[in-house]
N, C-alpha and C positions, 0 to 999 in steps of 0.2 A: 760245331757242326754236328755233333752226335745227336743232340735233341732238338735242333731247329725244325727239321721236317715233321717229326711226330707232334711238337707243340704247335706248329702252324696248322697241321692237319686237325688236330683236336679242336682248335678254334673255328676252323671251317665247319667241322661237323657240328659244333655247338650253335653256330649261327643258322646252319640249315635246320636244325631241330627247332630252334625258336621260331624261325620263319614258318615252318610247317604247322607249328601249333597255332600261331597267330592268323596266318592267311591261307593255310593248306596249300601253299606253293613253295617250291624250292627254285630259286632263280638259277638260271644257267650257269652264271659265273661261279657258283659254289662248286658243282661237280667239275667245272673246267679247272678250278684251283687245285682240286684234289688229283685230276689228271696231270697237271704241271709238276705238283709234288712227287707223285708217282713216278714220272719220267726222271726227274732229278734222282730219286731214290734208286731206280733201276740202273742208272748211269753210274752212280757211286758204288753200287755192289758189284758191277763189272763182271757178270756172269751171263754170257749171252744166252745160253740155254734156259736159265731161270727166267730172264727177260721174255724170251719167246713163249715159255709156259705161261707166265703171267699175262701177257697179252692175249693168249689164246683163251685163258680161263676169263678174263674180263669180257672178251668179245662173246664167249658162250653165255655168261651171265647177262649181258646186254640183250643177246638174241632171245633167251627164255623170258627175260622182262618185257621185251616188246610184245611176245605173244600174250603175256598176262595183261599188258596194258590194252592190247587189241580187244581182249575179252572184256575190258572194263574193271579188271579186278585190282589193278593198282595204277597209281598216277604216273605220268611221264617222268616227273622230277624224281620219283622213287627209283625208277629204272636207271636213270642217268646216275644218280648218287650211289646206288649200289655197284654199278659197273666200275665207277671211278674209284670207290673204296677198294674193290678188288684189285684194281691196277696199282693202287697205293700199297696195300697191304701184302700183296703178292700171292702166287698161286699156292704156296705151302700153307698160307693161313686161310684158304677158302673154306675148308670144312668147319673149322672153329668159328669163323666169321659168320657163316650160315647158320649154325647152330645157336650162336649168341644172338643173332639177329631174330631167330624164330622165338626164343625165349623172351627177349626184349619186346618183341611184336605182340606176344601173348599178354605181357604186362600192360602194355599201352592199350590194347584192346579192352581188356577186363577193366582198366581204369576208366576208359571212355564209357563202357557199358554201365558201370556203376555209377558214374557221374550223371549219366542220362536218366537213370532211375531215381537217384537221390536228389539231385538239384531242384527238379520240378516240384518235389514235395516242399522244399524249403521256400520256393518261390510262392506256392499257394499259401503256405503258413504265413508268410509276410504280406499277404494280400496283394500280390503281384498279379498282373493280368494273366489269365489262363491262356495257354497256347491255342490259336485258332486250328481247325482242322487242316488247313493248308500247311501250317507249321509242323504239325504232327506227321504229315505224310512225307516231309523232306527226308531224303535218304541221308542217313548219318555217314560221316566220313571219319576214317581213322588217320591221324597224322603219323604215317608209318615212317616218315623221315626221322622221327624221334628214335625209332627202334634201330634204324640203319646206323644213325649217329652214335647211339649208345654202345652198339656192338663194335663199330669201327674204333671208337675210343677205348673200349675194352681190350681189344686185340692189339691196338698200339701199345697200351700199357704192358701187355704180356710179352711182346716182341723184344729181342735184344737191341740195343742201340745200333745204329748204323756206323760202321767204322770209317774213320776218316779224319 
């Protein structure tokens, strides 16, 4: 039982990251799975105060995420995945998780920017059709679920196993 929850959570994070790369969508079932794993984890740790702090931290992250979503800065799936990750990881891991998520987000963003600059050059060199002006004006999106998932997995690896 020590490693079942972190292993399952890592799998959910990985599926969310791949889905966000492919479709720029994170299905609701994935954050819900993390919420379920987080509830099980909280019940196994049996610290009511820690559970309350964790739920409060997850709600605060969700509220802040909703504001960012409302302003069009992040996607709704990112909001749900981040809040579910906080519920799973615990309030004590919040600062490290947010820091790791920021650095992972920077890496994902830089990778996307470099790919947007480099890949069109290869397409032109291979005599591929050039993008139309409508394609060029499309707003690029960043699969931030990758950063959330990477940070979640990193923090899971750094946490001690659940007693039990």
